[in-house]
C-alpha positions in Angstrom: 125.2 83.6 107.7 122.8 81.8 105.4 119.9 83.6 103.8 116.7 81.8 105.0 114.5 83.2 102.4 114.9 83.1 98.7 112.7 84.7 96.1 113.9 82.9 93.0 114.3 79.0 92.7 116.2 77.5 90.1 113.9 77.3 87.1 113.3 79.7 84.3 109.7 79.7 85.3 110.6 80.9 88.7 108.0 80.9 91.6 106.3 84.2 91.1 103.0 85.5 89.7 102.2 88.8 88.0 101.1 91.9 89.6 97.4 91.1 89.0 97.7 88.7 92.0 97.8 91.8 94.1 94.3 93.0 93.0 92.4 91.3 95.9 94.8 92.1 98.7 95.3 95.8 97.7 91.6 96.3 97.0 91.2 95.8 100.8 93.5 98.9 101.2 92.7 101.2 98.2 89.3 102.3 96.8 90.4 101.7 93.3 92.2 98.7 91.7 95.9 99.7 91.8 97.1 97.0 89.4 96.5 99.2 86.4 98.2 102.1 88.1 101.7 103.2 87.2 104.4 102.0 89.5 107.9 103.5 89.1 110.8 101.4 90.1 113.3 103.1 92.5 116.1 100.9 91.1 116.0 101.4 87.4 113.2 104.3 87.1 111.0 102.2 84.7 107.3 103.0 85.3 104.6 100.7 84.0 101.4 99.2 85.4 101.7 97.4 88.6 100.2 94.4 87.0 103.5 93.8 85.2 105.5 93.4 88.4 106.8 89.9 89.6 104.9 89.0 92.9 106.5 86.5 95.2 104.0 85.1 97.8 106.0 82.2 99.2 107.9 84.7 101.5 107.2 86.3 104.8 104.5 88.5 103.5 104.3 89.3 99.7 107.2 90.7 97.8 106.9 92.7 94.6 109.8 93.1 92.3 110.3 95.1 89.2 110.0 93.0 86.0 113.1 94.9 84.4 115.7 94.8 87.1 114.3 92.7 90.0 114.5 95.5 92.6 112.0 95.3 95.4 109.2 97.9 94.7 106.7 96.8 97.3 106.5 94.5 100.4 103.1 93.9 102.0 102.8 92.1 105.3 99.9 91.5 107.5 100.6 91.3 111.4 98.2 91.3 114.4 98.6 95.0 114.5 97.8 95.7 110.9 98.9 95.6 107.2 102.3 97.1 106.5 103.1 98.4 103.2 106.9 99.1 102.5 107.8 100.9 99.0 111.4 100.0 98.8 114.2 102.0 97.2 112.3 105.1 96.6 109.4 103.3 94.7 106.1 105.0 94.2 102.5 104.0 93.1 100.5 106.5 91.4 96.7 106.2 92.0 94.2 108.1 89.9 92.6 111.1 91.2 88.8 110.8 91.6 87.0 113.0 89.0 84.9 115.9 90.2 
């Protein structure tokens, strides 16, 4: 069976953005801008700001991959019933605690 969706297409430039592309979309979900928050990859364990991730928007929804090992760390899909967030392979996003 053929894979109908691809995330990488033949050039070294690839068709992805960096994690800063998530700022607007995720600001609708989170009170703080999560692109500066630590994101730990469930595949390789590297933790760094979400802004460093590879973001693919030419997919069903938005697919976010680790810049180090290409594992999926987040999928965001908007459906008529709401916005779905999937943190794949044990990935986690650490949002800062409010002071006070």
